C-alpha positions as CSV (number, residue, x, y, z in Angstrom):
1,M,3.1,77.6,65.4
2,F,4.1,76.0,62.3
3,N,5.5,72.6,63.4
4,P,7.5,71.0,60.3
5,S,7.5,67.4,61.8
6,S,3.6,67.3,62.4
7,Q,3.0,68.5,58.8
8,L,5.4,65.8,57.3
9,K,3.4,63.2,59.0
10,F,0.4,64.3,57.9
11,F,1.4,64.4,54.1
12,S,2.9,60.7,54.9
13,V,-0.3,59.1,56.5
14,R,-2.3,60.9,53.3
15,V,0.1,59.1,51.0
16,I,-0.3,55.7,52.7
17,I,-4.2,56.1,52.4
18,L,-4.1,57.1,48.6
19,R,-2.2,54.0,48.2
20,L,-4.2,51.6,49.9
21,K,-7.4,53.1,47.9
22,A,-5.3,52.6,44.5
23,S,-4.4,48.9,45.8
24,K,-7.8,48.3,46.4
25,F,-9.0,49.7,43.3
26,A,-6.6,47.3,41.3
27,I,-7.6,44.4,43.2
28,V,-11.3,45.1,42.6
29,S,-10.4,45.4,38.9
30,I,-8.7,42.1,38.5
31,L,-11.4,40.2,40.4
32,C,-13.8,41.8,38.2
33,I,-12.0,40.7,34.9
34,S,-11.6,37.4,36.4
35,L,-15.0,36.8,37.0
36,W,-15.9,38.0,33.4
37,L,-13.6,35.5,31.8
38,L,-14.7,32.8,34.2
39,M,-18.3,33.5,33.2
40,G,-17.2,33.3,29.2
41,D,-15.8,30.0,29.7
42,L,-18.7,28.5,31.8
43,S,-21.2,29.5,29.0
44,A,-18.7,28.2,26.3
45,M,-18.7,25.1,28.5
46,A,-22.4,25.1,28.7
47,E,-23.0,25.2,25.1
48,P,-23.9,21.5,23.9
49,V,-21.1,19.7,21.4
50,K,-23.0,17.7,19.1
51,S,-21.6,14.4,18.4
52,P,-21.7,12.8,14.9
53,Q,-24.4,9.9,14.3
54,T,-22.8,6.5,13.9
55,C,-23.5,3.0,12.8
56,R,-21.6,-0.1,13.6
57,V,-20.4,-1.4,10.3
58,G,-18.7,-5.1,9.6
59,I,-17.2,-6.6,6.4
60,Y,-17.0,-10.5,6.0
61,L,-14.8,-11.7,3.0
62,T,-16.1,-14.7,1.0
63,S,-14.1,-14.5,-1.8
64,L,-10.7,-13.3,-3.5
65,R,-9.7,-13.9,-7.4
66,N,-8.8,-12.8,-10.7
67,F,-5.3,-11.3,-9.7
68,K,-4.8,-9.5,-12.9
69,F,-1.5,-7.8,-12.9
70,T,-1.8,-6.6,-16.4
71,E,-5.0,-4.8,-15.7
72,K,-4.0,-3.8,-12.4
73,S,-7.3,-5.2,-10.6
74,F,-8.6,-8.1,-8.5
75,T,-11.9,-9.1,-7.7
76,A,-13.4,-9.5,-4.1
77,N,-17.0,-10.8,-2.7
78,F,-17.9,-9.8,0.5
79,R,-20.7,-9.3,3.0
80,V,-21.1,-5.7,4.7
81,W,-23.6,-4.8,7.6
82,S,-24.6,-2.2,9.5
83,V,-26.5,-2.0,13.1
84,C,-27.9,1.4,13.4
85,P,-29.8,3.1,16.4
86,S,-32.5,4.9,14.3
87,K,-34.3,3.8,11.1
88,D,-33.5,7.3,9.5
89,L,-29.7,6.2,9.6
90,K,-29.3,4.4,6.0
91,P,-25.7,4.4,5.5
92,F,-25.8,2.0,2.4
93,G,-27.7,4.4,0.7
94,T,-24.8,6.8,0.7
95,M,-22.0,4.4,0.8
96,E,-19.2,4.6,-1.8
97,I,-16.8,1.5,-2.9
98,V,-13.3,3.3,-3.2
99,D,-11.2,2.4,-6.1
100,S,-13.9,0.0,-7.8
101,L,-13.9,-0.4,-11.3
102,E,-17.0,-2.6,-11.3
103,S,-19.3,-3.3,-8.6
104,E,-22.8,-5.2,-8.4
105,D,-25.2,-5.6,-5.1
106,I,-26.2,-9.3,-5.0
107,S,-28.6,-8.7,-2.2
108,D,-29.6,-6.1,0.4
109,S,-32.2,-6.3,3.1
110,T,-33.1,-4.2,6.4
111,L,-34.7,-5.5,9.4
112,G,-35.6,-4.3,13.0
113,K,-34.1,-6.3,15.7
114,K,-34.5,-6.4,19.5
115,N,-31.3,-5.1,20.7
116,R,-29.4,-7.9,23.1
117,S,-26.0,-6.8,22.2
118,D,-23.7,-4.2,23.8
119,Y,-24.3,-2.0,20.7
120,F,-26.2,1.2,21.5
121,S,-27.5,-0.2,24.8
122,T,-29.8,2.6,25.6
123,K,-31.8,1.2,22.6
124,G,-34.3,-1.5,23.0
125,E,-34.6,-2.0,19.1
126,V,-31.9,-1.3,16.3
127,Y,-31.9,-1.7,12.7
128,W,-29.7,-4.4,10.9
129,S,-28.9,-3.9,7.4
130,Q,-26.9,-6.3,5.2
131,R,-25.5,-6.3,1.8
132,D,-23.8,-8.8,-0.5
133,I,-21.3,-7.1,-2.8
134,S,-18.8,-8.2,-5.8
135,A,-16.5,-5.5,-6.9
136,V,-13.7,-5.2,-9.1
137,L,-11.1,-3.1,-7.4
138,H,-8.1,-1.5,-8.6
139,Q,-4.6,-2.6,-7.4
140,N,-1.3,-1.1,-8.3
141,W,0.7,-4.5,-8.2
142,D,4.3,-4.2,-7.2
143,V,5.9,-7.0,-9.3
144,Q,9.8,-5.4,-8.8
145,N,10.6,-8.7,-6.6
146,Y,8.2,-11.5,-8.6
147,P,7.8,-14.0,-7.5
148,F,8.6,-13.1,-3.9
149,D,6.3,-10.1,-3.9
150,R,4.1,-9.2,-1.2
151,H,0.9,-6.9,-1.6
152,T,-1.5,-5.3,0.6
153,L,-5.0,-5.4,-0.8
154,K,-7.6,-3.0,0.5
155,I,-11.4,-2.8,0.4
156,S,-12.5,0.7,1.2
157,L,-15.9,1.9,1.9
158,E,-16.7,5.8,2.3
159,E,-19.6,7.8,3.4
160,A,-19.9,10.1,0.2
161,V,-22.5,12.7,1.5
162,Q,-22.1,13.8,5.1
163,D,-18.6,14.8,6.4
164,T,-17.2,13.4,10.0
165,S,-19.2,16.1,11.8
166,G,-22.6,14.3,10.6
167,F,-21.8,10.8,10.3
168,V,-18.7,8.2,11.3
169,Y,-18.4,4.7,10.9
170,T,-17.9,2.8,13.7
171,P,-16.0,-0.6,12.9
172,D,-17.3,-4.0,14.0
173,F,-14.1,-5.5,15.0
174,K,-15.8,-8.8,16.5
175,N,-17.5,-10.1,13.7
176,S,-15.7,-8.8,10.7
177,G,-12.9,-11.2,8.9
178,Y,-12.9,-13.9,6.3
179,P,-13.2,-17.9,6.4
180,P,-10.0,-19.7,7.7
181,D,-10.4,-22.2,4.4
182,L,-10.6,-19.1,1.9
183,K,-8.7,-20.4,-1.5
184,L,-6.7,-17.8,-3.3
185,G,-5.0,-20.1,-5.9
186,G,-1.2,-19.8,-4.8
187,W,-1.3,-17.0,-2.4
188,K,-1.9,-16.8,1.5
189,I,-3.6,-14.2,3.6
190,K,-1.1,-12.7,6.5
191,N,-3.4,-10.7,8.4
192,F,-6.9,-9.0,8.3
193,V,-7.0,-5.5,9.9
194,I,-10.6,-3.4,9.6
195,Q,-10.2,0.3,10.9
196,E,-12.2,3.4,10.5
197,E,-10.3,6.4,9.1
198,K,-10.9,10.3,8.3
199,V,-10.1,11.0,4.9
200,A,-9.6,14.8,4.3
201,Y,-10.2,16.4,0.7
202,Q,-9.0,19.6,-0.4
203,S,-12.5,20.7,-1.7
204,T,-15.9,20.6,0.1
205,F,-17.7,19.3,-3.2
206,G,-19.9,22.3,-3.0
207,D,-21.5,21.7,0.5
208,P,-22.8,25.1,1.5
209,E,-22.4,24.3,5.3
210,L,-18.5,23.5,4.6
211,V,-17.6,27.0,3.1
212,S,-13.9,27.5,3.6
213,K,-13.5,24.3,5.4
214,Q,-11.8,21.1,4.3
215,G,-14.1,18.3,3.4
216,V,-13.5,15.4,5.7
217,H,-15.5,12.2,5.3
218,S,-15.4,9.0,7.2
219,R,-14.0,5.7,5.6
220,L,-14.0,2.1,6.8
221,T,-10.9,0.0,5.2
222,V,-10.1,-3.6,5.1
223,S,-6.3,-4.3,4.8
224,L,-5.3,-7.7,3.6
225,P,-1.6,-8.4,3.2
226,I,-0.9,-11.4,1.1
227,Q,2.0,-13.4,0.2
228,R,2.9,-15.8,-2.7
229,I,3.5,-19.4,-1.7
230,K,3.7,-21.0,-5.1
231,Y,6.6,-20.1,-7.8
232,I,6.0,-22.5,-10.4
233,S,5.2,-19.5,-12.8
234,F,8.5,-18.0,-12.0
235,F,9.9,-20.9,-13.6
236,K,7.9,-21.2,-16.4
237,L,9.2,-17.6,-17.3
238,T,12.8,-18.0,-17.1
239,A,13.2,-21.7,-18.2
240,G,13.6,-20.2,-21.4
241,V,16.7,-17.8,-20.7
242,Y,18.2,-20.2,-18.5
243,V,18.4,-22.8,-21.5
244,A,19.6,-20.2,-23.9
245,F,22.3,-19.2,-21.7
246,A,23.4,-23.2,-21.0
247,V,23.4,-23.6,-24.7
248,A,25.6,-20.6,-25.3
249,M,28.1,-21.9,-22.7
250,L,28.5,-25.1,-24.7
251,S,29.6,-23.0,-27.7
252,F,33.1,-22.8,-25.7
253,F,33.9,-26.3,-26.4
254,Y,33.8,-25.7,-30.3
255,E,37.1,-25.3,-31.9
256,T,37.8,-22.3,-33.9
257,G,40.7,-23.5,-35.9
258,Q,38.0,-24.3,-39.1
259,P,36.2,-21.4,-40.5
260,S,33.3,-23.6,-40.6
261,L,33.2,-24.3,-37.1
262,V,33.5,-20.8,-36.3
263,S,30.3,-20.1,-38.2
264,A,28.5,-22.6,-36.3
265,R,29.6,-21.4,-33.0
266,T,28.6,-17.9,-34.2
267,S,25.3,-19.1,-35.5
268,L,24.6,-21.1,-32.0
269,L,25.0,-18.0,-30.1
270,V,23.0,-16.0,-32.3
271,G,20.1,-18.3,-31.9
272,C,20.7,-18.1,-28.1
273,L,20.6,-14.5,-28.0
274,F,17.4,-14.3,-30.0
275,A,16.0,-16.8,-27.8
276,A,16.7,-14.5,-24.6
277,L,15.4,-11.4,-26.3
278,V,12.0,-13.5,-27.5
279,N,11.9,-14.9,-23.8
280,M,12.0,-11.1,-22.2
281,R,8.9,-10.4,-23.7
282,A,7.3,-13.2,-22.0
283,P,7.0,-11.7,-18.4
284,E,5.0,-8.7,-20.0
285,S,1.9,-10.9,-20.8
286,V,1.9,-12.0,-17.0
287,L,3.3,-9.2,-15.0
288,G,2.2,-6.2,-17.2
289,R,4.4,-3.5,-18.5
290,T,6.1,-1.7,-15.7
291,E,8.4,1.4,-15.6
292,S,10.6,-0.1,-13.1
293,L,13.3,-3.3,-13.6
294,T,11.8,-6.3,-12.1
295,M,13.9,-9.1,-10.9
296,V,12.7,-11.3,-14.0
297,D,14.1,-8.4,-16.3
298,G,17.5,-8.6,-14.3
299,I,17.8,-12.0,-15.1
300,H,17.1,-11.7,-18.8
301,I,19.5,-8.6,-19.1
302,V,22.2,-10.4,-17.4
303,A,21.7,-13.6,-19.6
304,I,21.8,-11.3,-22.8
305,V,25.2,-9.4,-21.9
306,Y,26.8,-12.7,-21.0
307,I,25.8,-14.4,-24.4
308,F,27.1,-11.3,-26.3
309,A,30.2,-11.7,-24.1
310,A,30.4,-15.1,-25.6
311,A,30.3,-13.9,-28.8
312,L,33.3,-11.5,-28.4
313,A,35.2,-14.3,-26.9
314,T,34.5,-16.7,-29.9
315,V,36.0,-13.6,-32.1
316,F,38.9,-13.4,-29.5
317,S,39.5,-17.2,-29.6
318,R,39.6,-17.1,-33.6
319,L,42.1,-14.4,-33.8
320,T,44.3,-16.3,-31.2
321,T,44.1,-19.4,-33.3
322,E,45.1,-17.4,-36.4
323,N,48.2,-16.3,-34.8
324,G,49.4,-19.9,-34.2
325,Q,48.0,-20.2,-30.9
326,G,45.3,-22.7,-31.0
327,K,46.1,-24.7,-27.9
328,R,46.1,-21.2,-26.2
329,A,42.9,-20.5,-27.4
330,M,41.2,-23.8,-26.5
331,W,42.9,-23.2,-22.9
332,L,40.9,-20.0,-22.6
333,D,37.8,-21.3,-23.9
334,R,37.3,-24.6,-22.0
335,R,39.2,-24.0,-18.9
336,L,39.2,-20.3,-18.2
337,L,36.0,-18.5,-19.8
338,F,33.6,-21.3,-19.6
339,R,34.1,-21.8,-15.8
340,F,34.0,-18.2,-14.8
341,F,30.7,-17.6,-17.1
342,T,29.1,-20.2,-15.5
343,I,29.9,-19.7,-12.2
344,S,29.6,-16.0,-12.0
345,F,26.2,-16.1,-13.7
346,I,25.1,-18.7,-11.0
347,V,26.4,-16.3,-8.4
348,I,24.6,-13.2,-9.9
349,N,21.4,-15.0,-10.1
350,A,21.7,-16.2,-6.3
351,I,22.1,-12.5,-5.4
352,F,19.4,-11.6,-7.3
353,I,16.8,-14.2,-6.0
354,S,18.4,-13.8,-2.5
355,H,17.6,-9.9,-2.4
356,A,14.1,-10.4,-3.8
357,A,13.3,-13.1,-1.3
358,I,14.3,-10.5,1.6
359,V,13.0,-7.6,0.5
360,G,9.7,-8.9,-1.3
């Protein structure tokens, strides 16, 4: 006889068996995919990664001079050397001095040396090269806060042919530097920093191996923060405008009761104004022409404004005297305007100089 319960049990067991088979298939599939991915990763890891060749390079500064603000340049003499593990590596042959206006190689030599240093310890012999260089380098001098201006001079050497996948510089931190008694003529070196940088260009410069890539080259840069320690040149540039302002303030002691004296007072102020305008041109011959307003420019402009205001005060004093108030005009000139002009000019100059000294 047909037994419904036994038939139901039969179907239940069959469903369970089918599910087990499906689960085993899924597990086997997952294991196969995982194994395939793992084999791909292992093969990728097995591929050797080619490291770029390198030489240890250092710089020793021997001279800094000719800080020319008008020509935006300075001159540096330095010795650069390289220690390479292979004779085929010649970094000086493809080395470029960045921002160089002029350069001259004074001497050049390459020697094979026994390796007794920590450089390339697996090599028994290394190749040591050195070169003495004199270069005129571009420097964008910022003289806005002269004479309290601070600058960072840079000497940069760049590998001009191979990109960073083929060659990089390794800085010689231990031996690079400058002599402690290096004379800069009114300047002081605050620090010496040497570092290797990767410089990216939005061009491959036609290298067929770098198609659709960015050109990245190794650059060795020495940074030299310097600060001015002598300020005599500042007083030379501003002495004329300060004297012109002082003489203009003496005009307040001229009486305006007589036309001849008014004419003398006016002539004095005109002369002071002309002297201030002429003296304003002097800083350009020393600092160069700049688009920004320097502290020295600010001092000249304030002095010119004060001298012009003194001329307006002369006209007012004359009109007051003509109205029969000569004593009042004299009191305004000597007791009020003279003191106000002198004290406020000194305060403004103190603010200008203090701000420049802090900002640098």
